C-alpha positions as a Markdown table, in Angstrom:
| # | Residue | x | y | z |
|---|---|---|---|---|
| 1 | Unk | 69.7 | -20.1 | 96.0 |
| 2 | Unk | 67.6 | -17.8 | 93.7 |
| 3 | Unk | 69.1 | -14.4 | 92.3 |
| 4 | Unk | 69.5 | -11.1 | 93.8 |
| 5 | Unk | 66.3 | -9.1 | 93.1 |
| 6 | Unk | 66.7 | -6.4 | 90.7 |
| 7 | Unk | 65.2 | -3.1 | 92.5 |
| 8 | Unk | 63.5 | -0.7 | 90.3 |
| 9 | Unk | 64.4 | 2.7 | 89.8 |
| 10 | Unk | 62.1 | 5.8 | 90.6 |
| 11 | Unk | 61.5 | 8.5 | 89.2 |
| 12 | Unk | 61.4 | 12.1 | 91.5 |
| 13 | Unk | 59.2 | 14.2 | 90.8 |
| 14 | Unk | 57.8 | 17.7 | 91.9 |
| 15 | Unk | 54.4 | 18.0 | 92.7 |
| 16 | Unk | 51.9 | 19.9 | 90.8 |
| 17 | Unk | 49.4 | 22.4 | 91.5 |
| 18 | Unk | 45.6 | 20.0 | 92.4 |
| 19 | Unk | 48.0 | 17.4 | 94.4 |
| 20 | Unk | 49.5 | 20.5 | 96.4 |
| 21 | Unk | 45.8 | 21.7 | 97.1 |
| 22 | Unk | 44.7 | 18.3 | 97.9 |
| 23 | Unk | 47.0 | 17.3 | 100.3 |
| 24 | Unk | 46.4 | 20.4 | 101.9 |
| 25 | Unk | 42.7 | 20.4 | 102.0 |
| 26 | Unk | 43.6 | 16.8 | 103.4 |
| 27 | Unk | 45.5 | 18.3 | 106.4 |
| 28 | Unk | 43.0 | 20.1 | 107.1 |
| 29 | Unk | 39.6 | 17.8 | 106.9 |
| 30 | Unk | 42.4 | 15.8 | 109.4 |
| 31 | Unk | 42.3 | 19.1 | 111.9 |
| 32 | Unk | 39.4 | 20.3 | 111.3 |
| 33 | Unk | 37.6 | 17.0 | 112.1 |
| 34 | Unk | 39.6 | 16.3 | 115.7 |
| 35 | Unk | 38.6 | 20.2 | 116.4 |
| 36 | Unk | 34.7 | 19.9 | 115.6 |
| 37 | Unk | 35.2 | 16.7 | 118.2 |
| 38 | Unk | 36.3 | 18.8 | 120.7 |
| 39 | Unk | 34.1 | 21.6 | 119.7 |
| 40 | Unk | 31.4 | 19.7 | 120.5 |
| 41 | Unk | 31.7 | 18.0 | 123.7 |
| 42 | Unk | 32.5 | 21.0 | 125.5 |
| 43 | Unk | 29.4 | 22.6 | 124.1 |
| 44 | Unk | 27.2 | 19.6 | 125.4 |
| 45 | Unk | 29.3 | 19.8 | 128.5 |
| 46 | Unk | 28.6 | 23.6 | 129.3 |
| 47 | Unk | 24.6 | 22.6 | 128.1 |
| 48 | Unk | 24.3 | 19.6 | 130.2 |
| 49 | Unk | 25.7 | 21.3 | 133.3 |
| 50 | Unk | 23.6 | 24.5 | 132.6 |
| 51 | Unk | 20.5 | 22.2 | 132.1 |
| 52 | Unk | 21.5 | 19.9 | 134.8 |
| 53 | Unk | 21.4 | 22.6 | 137.7 |
| 54 | Unk | 17.7 | 24.3 | 135.8 |
| 55 | Unk | 16.4 | 20.3 | 136.0 |
| 56 | Unk | 17.4 | 20.4 | 140.1 |
| 57 | Unk | 16.3 | 24.0 | 140.9 |
| 58 | Unk | 12.9 | 23.9 | 138.9 |
| 59 | Unk | 11.3 | 20.8 | 139.4 |
| 60 | Unk | 10.2 | 21.4 | 142.7 |
| 61 | Unk | 8.0 | 24.4 | 141.2 |
| 62 | Unk | 6.5 | 22.2 | 138.2 |
| 63 | Unk | 6.2 | 19.5 | 140.5 |
| 64 | Unk | 4.4 | 21.5 | 143.7 |
| 65 | Unk | 4.1 | 24.8 | 142.5 |
| 66 | Unk | 0.8 | 25.3 | 144.3 |
| 67 | Unk | 0.1 | 25.6 | 148.1 |
| 68 | Unk | -2.0 | 22.9 | 148.0 |
| 69 | Unk | 0.4 | 19.8 | 146.4 |
| 70 | Unk | 2.0 | 18.0 | 149.0 |
| 71 | Unk | 5.3 | 16.0 | 148.5 |
| 72 | Unk | 4.6 | 12.2 | 147.3 |
| 73 | Unk | 6.8 | 10.6 | 149.3 |
| 74 | Unk | 6.6 | 7.5 | 147.6 |
| 75 | Unk | 7.5 | 8.5 | 144.2 |
| 76 | Unk | 9.3 | 11.4 | 145.1 |
| 77 | Unk | 12.8 | 9.8 | 145.3 |
| 78 | Unk | 12.4 | 9.6 | 141.0 |
| 79 | Unk | 13.3 | 13.0 | 141.0 |
| 80 | Unk | 16.8 | 12.3 | 141.8 |
| 81 | Unk | 17.1 | 10.6 | 138.9 |
| 82 | Unk | 17.2 | 13.4 | 135.9 |
| 83 | Unk | 20.0 | 15.2 | 137.7 |
| 84 | Unk | 22.1 | 12.4 | 138.1 |
| 85 | Unk | 21.6 | 11.3 | 134.5 |
| 86 | Unk | 22.7 | 15.1 | 133.8 |
| 87 | Unk | 25.6 | 15.4 | 136.0 |
| 88 | Unk | 26.9 | 11.5 | 134.2 |
| 89 | Unk | 26.5 | 12.8 | 130.8 |
| 90 | Unk | 28.0 | 16.7 | 131.5 |
| 91 | Unk | 30.9 | 14.1 | 133.2 |
| 92 | Unk | 31.0 | 11.5 | 129.9 |
| 93 | Unk | 31.7 | 15.1 | 127.5 |
| 94 | Unk | 34.2 | 16.8 | 129.6 |
| 95 | Unk | 36.2 | 13.1 | 129.8 |
| 96 | Unk | 35.8 | 13.6 | 126.1 |
| 97 | Unk | 36.9 | 17.1 | 125.6 |
| 98 | Unk | 40.5 | 16.3 | 127.7 |
| 99 | Unk | 43.0 | 15.6 | 126.1 |
| 100 | Unk | 44.4 | 12.2 | 125.2 |
| 101 | Unk | 48.2 | 11.1 | 125.8 |
| 102 | Unk | 49.5 | 9.0 | 123.3 |
| 103 | Unk | 53.2 | 7.9 | 122.8 |
| 104 | Unk | 53.8 | 7.7 | 119.2 |
| 105 | Unk | 56.2 | 8.3 | 116.1 |
| 106 | Unk | 55.8 | 11.8 | 114.5 |
| 107 | Unk | 57.1 | 10.1 | 111.6 |
| 108 | Unk | 55.4 | 6.9 | 110.5 |
| 109 | Unk | 52.0 | 8.3 | 109.0 |
| 110 | Unk | 50.3 | 4.6 | 109.9 |
| 111 | Unk | 50.6 | 5.6 | 113.6 |
| 112 | Unk | 49.4 | 8.5 | 113.4 |
| 113 | Unk | 46.5 | 7.2 | 110.8 |
| 114 | Unk | 46.3 | 4.7 | 113.5 |
| 115 | Unk | 46.2 | 7.0 | 116.7 |
| 116 | Unk | 44.1 | 9.0 | 114.9 |
| 117 | Unk | 41.4 | 6.7 | 114.6 |
| 118 | Unk | 41.3 | 5.7 | 118.3 |
| 119 | Unk | 41.0 | 9.0 | 120.0 |
| 120 | Unk | 38.4 | 9.9 | 116.9 |
| 121 | Unk | 36.8 | 6.5 | 117.6 |
| 122 | Unk | 36.0 | 7.0 | 122.0 |
| 123 | Unk | 35.4 | 10.7 | 121.6 |
| 124 | Unk | 32.6 | 9.5 | 119.0 |
| 125 | Unk | 31.5 | 6.4 | 121.5 |
| 126 | Unk | 32.0 | 9.2 | 124.4 |
| 127 | Unk | 29.3 | 11.4 | 122.3 |
| 128 | Unk | 26.9 | 9.1 | 121.6 |
| 129 | Unk | 27.3 | 8.3 | 125.7 |
| 130 | Unk | 26.6 | 12.1 | 126.6 |
| 131 | Unk | 23.6 | 12.0 | 123.9 |
| 132 | Unk | 21.8 | 9.0 | 125.1 |
| 133 | Unk | 22.5 | 10.3 | 128.7 |
| 134 | Unk | 21.5 | 13.5 | 128.1 |
| 135 | Unk | 18.5 | 12.9 | 126.4 |
| 136 | Unk | 17.4 | 10.4 | 128.7 |
| 137 | Unk | 17.7 | 13.1 | 131.4 |
| 138 | Unk | 15.2 | 15.1 | 130.0 |
| 139 | Unk | 12.7 | 12.4 | 128.8 |
| 140 | Unk | 12.7 | 10.6 | 132.5 |
| 141 | Unk | 12.2 | 14.9 | 134.2 |
| 142 | Unk | 9.1 | 15.0 | 131.1 |
| 143 | Unk | 7.3 | 11.7 | 132.1 |
| 144 | Unk | 8.4 | 12.0 | 136.0 |
| 145 | Unk | 6.7 | 15.6 | 135.8 |
| 146 | Unk | 3.9 | 14.5 | 134.5 |
| 147 | Unk | 3.7 | 11.2 | 136.7 |
| 148 | Unk | 4.3 | 13.3 | 140.3 |
| 149 | Unk | 2.3 | 16.1 | 139.0 |
| 150 | Unk | -1.2 | 13.8 | 138.5 |
| 151 | Unk | -0.2 | 12.5 | 142.0 |
């Protein structure tokens, strides 16, 4: 058979101050990016819930504000779409804010990196979906108010 491989000796050294500072900076980036994502979901949850309430309560006033206006029956069902979209966006932001339970070995750096990337990817996806629903809700409300006001 072949000769056994010889292990090379590695000299241990203390990290320099610059390396320690970079390690600390890296830790802060990892912690802050996760906190920022959770804060975004928490903030948008409150905003979408507030706007959902406002949309639901102010839409009839915006459309049928004068005494002479009648509620149009054929198109009136469209008014339920913006509050439903706003409610769904609030639920999506709540799911993004909810902590994840994942089993991993905290002593293996690759496991930590993989779990972090998976969580951040899921939160980014949920943020995109929530923002899309939120914006669609506001745009559809504007469109329906203008559409129904003219009838």
